[in-house]
DOTIDREN-664011 format. One record per residue: y, x, z of N, C-alpha, C in turn; chain; residue in one letter. Coordinates in nm, 3 decimals, m for minus. Atoms other than C-alpha are relative to their C-alpha. Example, Ala and Ser with C-alpha at 12.3 -4.5 7.8 and 13.67 -1.06 7.14 Angstrom:
BEGIN
(rec (m0.119; 0.089; 0.000); (m0.450; 1.230; 0.780); (0.120; 0.090; 0.000); A; A)
(rec (m0.119; m0.082; m0.006); (m0.106; 1.367; 0.714); (0.109; m0.077; 0.073); A; S)
// end
This chain:
BEGIN
(rec (m0.139; 0.068; m0.016); (0.012; 0.017; 0.012); (0.113; 0.067; m0.019); A; M)
(rec (m0.159; m0.046; m0.021); (0.360; 0.131; m0.094); (0.087; m0.013; 0.114); A; K)
(rec (m0.075; 0.032; m0.136); (0.580; 0.164; 0.182); (0.150; m0.054; m0.092); A; S)
(rec (m0.083; 0.053; 0.067); (0.910; 0.017; 0.114); (0.118; 0.070; m0.109); A; P)
(rec (m0.040; m0.098; 0.072); (1.087; 0.304; 0.015); (m0.028; 0.069; m0.149); A; I)
(rec (0.078; m0.047; 0.127); (0.851; 0.420; m0.245); (0.038; m0.138; m0.092); A; K)
(rec (0.002; 0.128; 0.019); (0.872; 0.044; m0.351); (0.136; 0.027; m0.101); A; K)
(rec (m0.154; 0.044; 0.045); (1.256; 0.039; m0.397); (0.014; 0.134; m0.097); A; F)
(rec (m0.014; m0.140; 0.070); (1.266; 0.411; m0.537); (m0.051; m0.074; m0.180); A; S)
(rec (0.114; 0.025; 0.154); (1.054; 0.218; m0.872); (0.095; m0.120; m0.061); A; N)
(rec (m0.030; 0.123; 0.090); (1.280; m0.061; m0.913); (0.107; 0.057; m0.117); A; F)
(rec (m0.114; m0.012; 0.095); (1.536; m0.071; m1.187); (0.108; m0.006; 0.042); A; S)
(rec (m0.147; m0.036; m0.077); (1.941; m0.030; m1.104); (0.019; m0.116; 0.038); A; F)
(rec (m0.043; 0.094; m0.036); (1.979; m0.411; m1.127); (m0.067; m0.031; 0.131); A; S)
(rec (0.044; 0.062; m0.100); (1.731; m0.472; m0.876); (0.007; 0.069; 0.139); A; Q)
(rec (m0.086; m0.038; m0.113); (1.833; m0.196; m0.652); (0.138; m0.035; 0.075); A; K)
(rec (m0.110; 0.047; m0.045); (2.171; m0.354; m0.658); (0.015; m0.145; 0.066); A; L)
(rec (0.020; 0.139; m0.064); (2.038; m0.687; m0.571); (m0.014; m0.002; 0.120); A; N)
(rec (0.007; 0.014; m0.150); (1.888; m0.587; m0.258); (0.093; 0.090; 0.071); A; W)
(rec (m0.112; m0.040; m0.056); (2.139; m0.364; m0.163); (0.122; m0.076; 0.065); A; L)
(rec (m0.122; 0.139; m0.014); (2.392; m0.674; m0.185); (m0.089; m0.076; 0.120); A; L)
(rec (0.067; 0.048; m0.105); (2.133; m0.837; 0.024); (m0.010; 0.003; 0.095); A; K)
(rec (0.041; m0.086; m0.124); (2.041; m0.612; 0.279); (0.209; 0.009; 0.066); A; I)
(rec (m0.106; m0.047; m0.050); (2.428; m0.544; 0.308); (0.097; m0.180; 0.062); A; G)
(rec (m0.032; 0.092; m0.060); (2.540; m0.894; 0.337); (m0.060; m0.095; 0.158); A; I)
(rec (0.062; 0.067; m0.120); (2.289; m0.984; 0.619); (0.027; 0.091; 0.107); A; S)
(rec (m0.031; m0.071; m0.124); (2.385; m0.693; 0.803); (0.147; m0.029; 0.042); A; L)
(rec (m0.112; 0.005; m0.051); (2.735; m0.780; 0.796); (m0.030; m0.147; 0.098); A; S)
(rec (0.007; 0.111; m0.095); (2.627; m1.124; 0.966); (m0.045; 0.050; 0.130); A; G)
(rec (0.062; m0.003; m0.152); (2.407; m0.946; 1.213); (0.145; 0.072; 0.105); A; L)
(rec (m0.108; m0.082; m0.072); (2.726; m0.702; 1.292); (0.108; m0.141; 0.042); A; I)
(rec (m0.047; 0.097; m0.077); (2.935; m1.010; 1.350); (m0.059; m0.075; 0.084); A; F)
(rec (0.075; 0.083; m0.102); (2.697; m1.154; 1.541); (0.014; 0.090; 0.157); A; T)
(rec (m0.026; m0.062; m0.093); (2.722; m0.873; 1.757); (0.114; m0.015; 0.094); A; F)
(rec (m0.128; m0.010; m0.068); (3.051; m0.847; 1.797); (0.066; m0.176; 0.076); A; L)
(rec (m0.036; 0.151; m0.096); (3.075; m1.234; 1.895); (m0.038; 0.023; 0.179); A; H)
(rec (0.109; m0.004; m0.113); (2.851; m1.162; 2.192); (0.098; 0.114; 0.089); A; F)
(rec (m0.065; m0.109; m0.061); (3.127; m0.853; 2.296); (0.170; m0.104; 0.008); A; I)
(rec (m0.155; 0.071; m0.029); (3.470; m1.059; 2.210); (m0.065; m0.158; m0.055); A; D)
(rec (0.005; 0.142; 0.054); (3.372; m1.445; 2.150); (0.122; m0.098; m0.056); A; P)
(rec (m0.138; 0.083; 0.024); (3.730; m1.539; 2.136); (0.077; 0.052; m0.125); A; T)
(rec (m0.037; m0.053; 0.164); (3.815; m1.301; 1.789); (m0.100; m0.035; m0.063); A; T)
(rec (0.101; 0.047; 0.084); (3.484; m1.363; 1.672); (m0.088; m0.111; 0.061); A; W)
(rec (0.072; 0.126; m0.041); (3.389; m1.704; 1.723); (m0.048; m0.097; m0.072); A; H)
(rec (0.047; 0.086; 0.087); (3.236; m1.835; 1.429); (m0.167; 0.027; 0.001); A; K)
(rec (0.144; m0.024; m0.006); (2.869; m1.791; 1.561); (m0.069; m0.059; m0.121); A; L)
(rec (0.082; 0.061; 0.102); (2.720; m2.040; 1.323); (m0.004; 0.083; m0.110); A; P)
(rec (m0.007; m0.013; 0.095); (2.855; m1.911; 1.019); (m0.029; 0.174; m0.024); A; S)
(rec (0.072; m0.178; m0.005); (2.753; m1.537; 1.109); (m0.165; m0.037; m0.014); A; Y)
(rec (0.142; m0.010; m0.012); (2.395; m1.651; 1.169); (m0.029; m0.070; m0.166); A; L)
(rec (0.023; 0.016; 0.146); (2.405; m1.822; 0.815); (0.006; 0.095; m0.082); A; V)
(rec (m0.001; m0.103; 0.074); (2.536; m1.520; 0.667); (m0.126; 0.095; m0.013); A; T)
(rec (0.111; m0.106; m0.012); (2.217; m1.326; 0.773); (m0.104; m0.078; m0.104); A; I)
(rec (0.077; 0.044; 0.059); (1.980; m1.577; 0.599); (0.045; m0.027; m0.132); A; I)
(rec (m0.047; 0.054; 0.132); (2.167; m1.699; 0.271); (m0.027; 0.114; m0.113); A; L)
(rec (0.043; m0.075; 0.115); (2.093; m1.379; 0.076); (m0.122; 0.009; m0.038); A; P)
(rec (0.154; 0.025; 0.039); (1.706; m1.450; 0.099); (m0.039; m0.110; m0.029); A; F)
(rec (0.015; 0.150; 0.057); (1.748; m1.835; m0.043); (m0.062; 0.033; m0.102); A; I)
(rec (0.073; m0.039; 0.158); (1.621; m1.671; m0.413); (m0.111; 0.001; 0.025); A; P)
(rec (0.136; m0.048; m0.035); (1.317; m1.539; m0.208); (m0.069; m0.112; 0.053); A; E)
(rec (0.044; 0.123; m0.010); (1.267; m1.895; m0.051); (m0.096; m0.103; m0.107); A; L)
(rec (0.052; 0.108; 0.073); (1.283; m2.084; m0.345); (m0.127; 0.060; m0.110); A; L)
(rec (0.153; m0.036; 0.047); (1.023; m1.840; m0.537); (m0.163; m0.058; 0.073); A; A)
(rec (0.127; 0.006; m0.085); (0.781; m1.945; m0.255); (m0.036; m0.177; m0.055); A; K)
(rec (0.007; 0.146; m0.005); (0.840; m2.304; m0.385); (0.000; m0.004; m0.190); A; L)
(rec (0.013; m0.002; 0.179); (0.785; m2.190; m0.788); (0.129; 0.001; m0.051); A; N)
(rec (m0.144; 0.032; 0.075); (1.138; m2.176; m0.860); (0.088; 0.160; 0.009); A; F)
(rec (m0.048; m0.149; m0.020); (1.223; m1.773; m0.923); (0.099; m0.002; m0.100); A; K)
(rec (m0.070; m0.069; 0.024); (1.510; m1.670; m0.971); (0.037; 0.121; m0.097); A; A)
(rec (0.014; m0.154; 0.049); (1.579; m1.384; m1.235); (0.114; 0.099; 0.099); A; T)
(rec (m0.031; m0.109; m0.057); (1.741; m1.066; m1.131); (0.196; m0.016; 0.021); A; T)
(rec (m0.142; 0.041; m0.008); (2.115; m1.112; m1.249); (0.026; m0.108; 0.047); A; R)
(rec (m0.027; 0.131; m0.068); (2.125; m1.475; m1.118); (0.021; 0.020; 0.144); A; L)
(rec (m0.015; m0.083; m0.129); (2.067; m1.315; m0.785); (0.123; 0.076; 0.035); A; Q)
(rec (m0.131; m0.066; m0.002); (2.338; m1.081; m0.818); (0.101; m0.061; 0.007); A; I)
(rec (m0.125; 0.119; 0.037); (2.583; m1.337; m0.929); (0.029; m0.081; 0.129); A; A)
(rec (m0.001; 0.077; m0.090); (2.487; m1.540; m0.622); (0.044; 0.125; 0.146); A; F)
(rec (m0.012; m0.077; m0.097); (2.502; m1.250; m0.397); (0.176; 0.042; 0.003); A; N)
(rec (m0.130; 0.007; 0.004); (2.860; m1.192; m0.529); (0.074; m0.069; 0.048); A; F)
(rec (m0.083; 0.104; m0.073); (2.973; m1.489; m0.441); (m0.036; m0.028; 0.141); A; F)
(rec (m0.004; m0.022; m0.169); (2.840; m1.498; m0.092); (0.096; 0.098; 0.101); A; L)
(rec (m0.075; m0.114; m0.048); (3.060; m1.165; m0.040); (0.094; m0.089; m0.003); A; I)
(rec (m0.127; 0.067; 0.019); (3.356; m1.359; m0.192); (0.042; m0.107; 0.101); A; I)
(rec (m0.030; 0.131; m0.072); (3.304; m1.703; m0.001); (m0.012; m0.014; 0.136); A; A)
(rec (0.021; 0.000; m0.128); (3.155; m1.640; 0.272); (0.026; 0.088; 0.102); A; M)
(rec (m0.008; m0.144; m0.107); (3.147; m1.286; 0.425); (0.194; m0.025; 0.033); A; V)
(rec (m0.117; 0.001; m0.017); (3.526; m1.284; 0.344); (0.082; m0.105; 0.020); A; L)
(rec (m0.050; 0.142; m0.027); (3.631; m1.643; 0.307); (0.002; m0.056; 0.136); A; G)
(rec (0.014; 0.083; m0.098); (3.493; m1.770; 0.622); (m0.050; 0.077; 0.111); A; I)
(rec (0.036; m0.048; m0.094); (3.340; m1.491; 0.831); (0.134; 0.097; 0.043); A; D)
(rec (m0.134; m0.048; m0.072); (3.690; m1.268; 0.816); (0.112; m0.093; m0.014); A; L)
(rec (m0.103; 0.103; m0.024); (3.909; m1.560; 0.781); (0.106; 0.006; m0.118); A; D)
(rec (m0.043; m0.008; 0.098); (4.029; m1.499; 0.460); (0.089; m0.099; m0.056); A; W)
(rec (m0.018; 0.143; 0.037); (4.060; m1.839; 0.361); (0.170; m0.021; 0.068); A; Y)
(rec (m0.149; 0.007; m0.089); (4.392; m1.834; 0.642); (0.066; 0.123; m0.027); A; K)
(rec (m0.103; m0.132; m0.001); (4.529; m1.451; 0.636); (0.021; 0.027; m0.161); A; S)
(rec (m0.079; m0.022; 0.152); (4.583; m1.445; 0.214); (0.108; m0.052; m0.028); A; I)
(rec (m0.093; 0.071; 0.014); (4.894; m1.543; 0.178); (0.052; 0.035; m0.121); A; I)
(rec (m0.087; m0.013; 0.169); (5.075; m1.544; m0.208); (0.101; m0.095; 0.016); A; I)
(rec (m0.169; 0.083; 0.031); (5.423; m1.651; m0.198); (m0.016; m0.112; 0.088); A; M)
(rec (m0.010; 0.074; m0.106); (5.412; m1.831; 0.169); (m0.103; m0.128; m0.010); A; G)
(rec (0.120; 0.113; 0.055); (5.061; m2.037; 0.005); (m0.104; 0.032; 0.015); A; Y)
(rec (0.148; m0.048; m0.025); (4.730; m1.982; 0.157); (m0.096; m0.016; m0.153); A; P)
(rec (0.012; 0.012; 0.133); (4.608; m1.894; m0.192); (m0.160; 0.049; m0.033); A; S)
(rec (0.098; m0.053; m0.019); (4.265; m1.727; m0.085); (m0.127; m0.119; m0.079); A; Y)
(rec (0.075; 0.087; 0.032); (4.070; m2.069; m0.128); (0.007; m0.027; m0.142); A; D)
(rec (m0.038; 0.071; 0.184); (4.213; m2.191; m0.498); (m0.100; 0.118; m0.076); A; K)
(rec (0.049; m0.144; 0.063); (4.116; m1.784; m0.622); (m0.153; m0.028; 0.011); A; I)
(rec (0.166; 0.010; 0.007); (3.745; m1.821; m0.490); (m0.047; m0.110; m0.080); A; V)
(rec (0.061; 0.071; 0.063); (3.699; m2.179; m0.627); (m0.003; 0.032; m0.140); A; H)
(rec (m0.007; m0.054; 0.128); (3.813; m2.021; m0.936); (m0.081; 0.074; m0.069); A; T)
(rec (0.073; m0.090; 0.042); (3.605; m1.761; m0.966); (m0.124; m0.055; 0.025); A; L)
(rec (0.134; 0.064; m0.021); (3.305; m1.972; m0.830); (0.005; m0.075; m0.116); A; S)
(rec (0.034; 0.093; 0.137); (3.387; m2.185; m1.184); (m0.072; 0.130; m0.071); A; G)
(rec (0.077; m0.117; 0.106); (3.299; m1.851; m1.395); (m0.120; 0.037; 0.036); A; V)
(rec (0.118; m0.016; m0.029); (3.023; m1.721; m1.179); (m0.121; m0.114; m0.010); A; F)
(rec (0.100; 0.080; 0.061); (2.865; m2.049; m1.178); (m0.031; m0.062; m0.164); A; T)
(rec (0.040; 0.038; 0.129); (2.876; m2.077; m1.557); (m0.076; 0.067; m0.059); A; A)
(rec (0.089; m0.047; 0.047); (2.717; m1.791; m1.612); (m0.170; 0.009; 0.107); A; F)
(rec (0.125; m0.005; m0.045); (2.450; m1.870; m1.366); (m0.064; m0.136; m0.080); A; C)
(rec (0.036; 0.100; 0.056); (2.419; m2.217; m1.542); (m0.042; 0.046; m0.161); A; G)
(rec (0.026; m0.066; 0.125); (2.408; m2.012; m1.882); (m0.170; 0.081; 0.002); A; K)
(rec (0.121; m0.117; m0.089); (2.119; m1.746; m1.690); (m0.129; m0.107; 0.005); A; E)
(rec (0.120; 0.066; m0.001); (1.907; m2.035; m1.594); (m0.044; m0.130; m0.143); A; I)
(rec (0.036; 0.023; 0.156); (1.936; m2.209; m1.958); (m0.088; 0.082; m0.066); A; L)
(rec (0.064; m0.119; 0.047); (1.840; m1.893; m2.095); (m0.151; 0.007; 0.044); A; D)
(rec (0.087; m0.039; m0.092); (1.565; m1.861; m1.842); (m0.121; m0.087; m0.001); A; H)
(rec (0.090; 0.106; m0.050); (1.407; m2.189; m1.793); (m0.038; m0.117; m0.105); A; F)
(rec (m0.019; 0.103; 0.103); (1.469; m2.399; m2.118); (m0.110; 0.046; m0.082); A; Y)
(rec (0.114; 0.005; 0.063); (1.127; m2.422; m2.316); (0.032; 0.036; m0.120); A; D)
(rec (m0.026; m0.009; 0.111); (1.268; m2.436; m2.629); (m0.078; m0.105; m0.112); A; G)
(rec (0.091; 0.117; 0.075); (1.116; m2.646; m2.911); (m0.108; 0.041; m0.098); A; K)
(rec (0.062; m0.018; 0.076); (0.849; m2.645; m3.144); (0.004; 0.007; m0.150); A; D)
(rec (m0.037; m0.010; 0.175); (0.860; m2.512; m3.512); (m0.096; 0.004; m0.076); A; L)
(rec (0.140; m0.011; 0.125); (0.633; m2.522; m3.808); (0.031; 0.128; m0.087); A; V)
(rec (m0.023; m0.139; 0.055); (0.610; m2.133; m3.942); (m0.087; m0.037; m0.116); A; V)
(rec (0.072; m0.058; 0.093); (0.499; m2.076; m4.255); (m0.034; 0.138; m0.010); A; N)
(rec (0.064; m0.129; 0.016); (0.257; m1.783; m4.303); (m0.044; 0.036; m0.102); A; H)
(rec (0.023; m0.003; 0.128); (0.169; m1.804; m4.624); (m0.056; 0.152; m0.054); A; R)
(rec (0.000; m0.130; 0.032); (0.274; m1.476; m4.716); (m0.050; 0.107; 0.029); A; A)
(rec (0.074; m0.090; m0.074); (0.165; m1.286; m4.454); (m0.129; m0.036; 0.022); A; A)
(rec (0.114; 0.046; m0.027); (m0.131; m1.476; m4.459); (m0.101; 0.071; m0.146); A; S)
(rec (0.069; m0.058; 0.097); (m0.238; m1.362; m4.806); (m0.022; 0.132; m0.001); A; A)
(rec (m0.003; m0.133; m0.006); (m0.199; m1.006; m4.726); (m0.134; 0.009; 0.098); A; K)
(rec (0.074; m0.040; m0.085); (m0.435; m1.055; m4.452); (m0.167; m0.080; m0.024); A; A)
(rec (0.105; 0.066; 0.069); (m0.675; m1.258; m4.650); (m0.009; m0.175; 0.063); A; G)
(rec (0.004; 0.142; m0.040); (m0.610; m1.628; m4.495); (0.128; m0.057; m0.033); A; S)
(rec (m0.079; 0.095; 0.064); (m0.386; m1.906; m4.554); (0.022; m0.117; 0.114); A; S)
(rec (m0.057; 0.145; m0.054); (m0.191; m2.205; m4.365); (0.121; 0.005; 0.066); A; G)
(rec (m0.089; m0.026; m0.090); (0.062; m2.256; m4.107); (m0.012; m0.040; 0.159); A; Q)
(rec (0.053; m0.007; m0.145); (0.089; m2.233; m3.741); (0.150; m0.061; 0.077); A; S)
(rec (m0.111; 0.065; m0.052); (0.321; m2.386; m3.498); (0.026; 0.097; 0.131); A; T)
(rec (m0.057; m0.106; m0.090); (0.525; m2.161; m3.249); (0.138; m0.068; 0.061); A; I)
(rec (m0.106; 0.076; m0.102); (0.768; m2.258; m2.960); (0.120; 0.086; 0.023); A; K)
(rec (m0.130; m0.108; m0.037); (1.128; m2.083; m2.956); (0.100; m0.038; 0.073); A; R)
(rec (m0.101; 0.018; m0.133); (1.369; m2.053; m2.688); (0.119; m0.031; m0.057); A; K)
(rec (m0.155; 0.034; 0.064); (1.668; m2.193; m2.921); (0.045; m0.118; 0.020); A; I)
(rec (m0.059; 0.171; m0.044); (1.935; m2.496; m2.842); (0.140; 0.036; m0.051); A; Y)
(rec (m0.141; m0.016; 0.061); (2.248; m2.589; m3.002); (0.087; 0.030; 0.085); A; H)
(rec (m0.111; m0.035; m0.098); (2.574; m2.439; m2.843); (0.072; m0.129; 0.076); A; S)
(rec (m0.057; 0.123; m0.073); (2.706; m2.784; m2.801); (m0.076; m0.072; 0.167); A; G)
(rec (0.101; 0.039; m0.141); (2.418; m2.876; m2.553); (0.000; 0.103; 0.123); A; F)
(rec (m0.047; m0.126; m0.127); (2.448; m2.517; m2.359); (0.165; m0.028; 0.046); A; A)
(rec (m0.118; m0.016; m0.054); (2.805; m2.595; m2.336); (0.003; m0.127; 0.113); A; F)
(rec (0.020; 0.145; m0.077); (2.754; m2.973; m2.178); (m0.079; 0.065; 0.123); A; L)
(rec (0.074; m0.010; m0.143); (2.473; m2.810; m1.955); (0.096; 0.102; 0.121); A; F)
(rec (m0.061; m0.073; m0.046); (2.685; m2.550; m1.855); (0.136; m0.070; 0.105); A; I)
(rec (m0.118; 0.063; m0.083); (3.003; m2.751; m1.745); (m0.043; m0.103; 0.105); A; I)
(rec (0.038; 0.114; m0.123); (2.784; m3.044; m1.574); (m0.067; 0.101; 0.111); A; C)
(rec (m0.001; m0.123; m0.090); (2.653; m2.719; m1.378); (0.097; 0.048; 0.055); A; F)
(rec (m0.099; m0.058; m0.084); (2.935; m2.590; m1.299); (0.069; m0.092; 0.153); A; V)
(rec (m0.049; 0.106; m0.073); (3.079; m2.937; m1.173); (m0.057; m0.050; 0.112); A; V)
(rec (0.112; 0.026; m0.099); (2.761; m3.014; m0.986); (0.007; 0.116; 0.131); A; F)
(rec (0.003; m0.069; m0.092); (2.801; m2.687; m0.804); (0.142; 0.014; 0.107); A; T)
(rec (m0.166; m0.005; m0.048); (3.190; m2.709; m0.725); (m0.034; m0.125; 0.098); A; A)
(rec (0.034; 0.113; m0.049); (3.091; m3.071; m0.583); (m0.071; 0.060; 0.158); A; A)
(rec (0.136; m0.036; m0.139); (2.758; m2.928; m0.349); (0.085; 0.100; 0.100); A; M)
(rec (m0.043; m0.050; m0.080); (2.986; m2.680; m0.214); (0.130; m0.069; 0.086); A; W)
(rec (m0.098; 0.074; m0.063); (3.270; m2.924; m0.133); (m0.091; m0.079; 0.105); A; E)
(rec (0.073; 0.099; m0.066); (2.972; m3.131; 0.036); (m0.014; 0.096; 0.129); A; C)
(rec (0.044; m0.075; m0.105); (2.894; m2.782; 0.238); (0.106; 0.029; 0.069); A; F)
(rec (m0.131; m0.004; m0.124); (3.265; m2.752; 0.354); (0.042; m0.122; 0.098); A; E)
(rec (0.022; 0.109; m0.097); (3.223; m3.094; 0.481); (m0.067; m0.010; 0.114); A; F)
(rec (0.084; m0.014; m0.042); (2.954; m3.044; 0.628); (m0.008; 0.094; 0.138); A; T)
(rec (m0.025; m0.098; m0.083); (3.040; m2.726; 0.811); (0.087; m0.019; 0.056); A; Y)
(rec (m0.098; 0.034; m0.101); (3.384; m2.866; 0.964); (m0.023; m0.158; 0.083); A; D)
(rec (m0.008; 0.125; m0.108); (3.212; m3.180; 1.111); (m0.111; 0.102; 0.054); A; Q)
(rec (0.107; m0.018; m0.102); (2.940; m2.977; 1.271); (0.039; 0.157; 0.085); A; L)
(rec (m0.063; m0.101; m0.070); (3.119; m2.632; 1.365); (0.105; m0.032; 0.052); A; C)
(rec (m0.151; 0.010; 0.004); (3.442; m2.740; 1.380); (0.117; 0.081; m0.082); A; G)
(rec (m0.081; m0.084; 0.073); (3.611; m2.579; 1.119); (0.100; m0.070; m0.107); A; G)
(rec (m0.107; 0.044; 0.059); (3.912; m2.639; 0.880); (m0.003; 0.000; m0.120); A; H)
(rec (0.027; m0.068; 0.136); (3.779; m2.532; 0.554); (0.079; m0.141; m0.128); A; M)
(rec (m0.027; 0.112; 0.106); (3.882; m2.895; 0.368); (0.146; m0.006; 0.017); A; Q)
(rec (m0.138; 0.009; m0.015); (4.246; m2.865; 0.508); (0.078; 0.104; 0.009); A; E)
(rec (m0.088; m0.131; 0.019); (4.357; m2.532; 0.412); (0.125; 0.018; m0.064); A; L)
(rec (m0.104; 0.010; 0.101); (4.594; m2.591; 0.141); (0.046; m0.137; 0.019); A; N)
(rec (0.000; 0.154; m0.018); (4.593; m2.999; 0.191); (m0.089; m0.089; 0.084); A; A)
(rec (0.100; 0.097; m0.071); (4.454; m3.263; 0.395); (m0.082; m0.088; m0.071); A; P)
(rec (0.117; 0.101; 0.034); (4.124; m3.423; 0.299); (m0.006; 0.011; m0.174); A; G)
(rec (0.012; 0.029; 0.122); (4.118; m3.539; m0.068); (0.062; 0.097; m0.076); A; V)
(rec (m0.069; m0.104; 0.106); (4.405; m3.327; m0.216); (m0.075; 0.160; 0.000); A; G)
(rec (0.084; m0.121; 0.016); (4.211; m3.020; m0.122); (m0.104; m0.006; m0.087); A; D)
(rec (0.097; 0.005; 0.084); (3.889; m3.120; m0.227); (0.026; m0.004; m0.119); A; T)
(rec (m0.029; 0.018; 0.195); (3.981; m3.241; m0.602); (0.078; 0.127; m0.038); A; M)
(rec (m0.082; m0.119; 0.070); (4.211; m2.927; m0.617); (m0.122; 0.079; m0.016); A; G)
(rec (0.114; m0.087; 0.013); (3.897; m2.725; m0.552); (m0.092; 0.016; m0.127); A; D)
(rec (0.073; 0.016; 0.095); (3.678; m2.895; m0.782); (0.047; 0.006; m0.123); A; I)
(rec (m0.083; m0.001; 0.147); (3.953; m2.929; m1.073); (m0.008; 0.164; 0.000); A; I)
(rec (m0.010; m0.135; 0.034); (4.005; m2.527; m1.025); (m0.165; 0.051; m0.070); A; S)
(rec (0.126; m0.096; 0.053); (3.630; m2.422; m1.052); (m0.056; m0.067; m0.163); A; A)
(rec (0.017; 0.069; 0.126); (3.595; m2.690; m1.341); (0.071; 0.064; m0.136); A; S)
(rec (m0.091; m0.035; 0.108); (3.859; m2.541; m1.554); (m0.069; 0.115; m0.010); A; I)
(rec (0.082; m0.126; 0.033); (3.730; m2.200; m1.500); (m0.148; m0.003; m0.064); A; A)
(rec (0.097; 0.015; 0.087); (3.415; m2.319; m1.594); (0.002; m0.027; m0.122); A; G)
(rec (m0.021; 0.055; 0.146); (3.527; m2.499; m1.905); (0.038; 0.109; m0.074); A; F)
(rec (m0.060; m0.065; 0.071); (3.703; m2.208; m2.022); (m0.092; 0.122; m0.049); A; L)
(rec (0.096; m0.083; 0.038); (3.413; m1.970; m1.998); (m0.112; m0.017; m0.063); A; T)
(rec (0.117; 0.043; 0.056); (3.154; m2.180; m2.142); (0.019; m0.010; m0.113); A; A)
(rec (m0.056; m0.047; 0.150); (3.361; m2.142; m2.452); (m0.061; 0.094; m0.070); A; I)
(rec (0.083; m0.130; 0.064); (3.236; m1.791; m2.481); (m0.085; 0.030; 0.026); A; F)
(rec (0.150; m0.034; m0.022); (2.907; m1.769; m2.354); (m0.090; m0.134; m0.029); A; I)
(rec (0.073; 0.057; 0.059); (2.775; m2.092; m2.494); (m0.116; m0.014; m0.093); A; R)
(rec (0.124; m0.016; 0.131); (2.563; m1.950; m2.776); (m0.126; 0.052; 0.058); A; K)
(rec (0.087; m0.069; m0.052); (2.251; m1.820; m2.751); (m0.018; 0.170; m0.022); A; K)
// end
């Protein structure tokens, strides 16, 4: 049985980056948890710190349920965790980053999330789309081999319009699910994620619109196979 270090050394660059990000995010959650018990007044978001420890390994949990994410998809997920969870929630950048007198980090995160989730949607489409059956004429090739006929093969192709629609739907769905997470976090942990820039619906809709616009623009460039 290979040691973890030996296995890690055999990984590709993207696999190494993926695991370094996972370990770094989880380690940050452990450090914040440790700081909480030293100074609970300053480091008061214990539920968030504990969630940070677990979240990077969600893809491994999904793999157990036969839903395997590609390495590129996991890397995108990890970068989003760093921006939204570690910096935004754990380090409180949502409140501390002020641009022109306005708490702007929240809208920056949601705009970037639209870009990230657009690429994630495209990755999911490329990886999981089964394609469609095509009848391929092999007469020319078969003549050389001494046989004749046609064969049916499956190619992973799709119309760019379908890809565009799928990506946009995925972005909007993800943005809505994130707002559900923010609402749940506020209710259970006493946070104020949905009241950073405007009370209630104003902030929620602004977040979804920001992500949707960014996802729409990104989908225009990545919709083709």
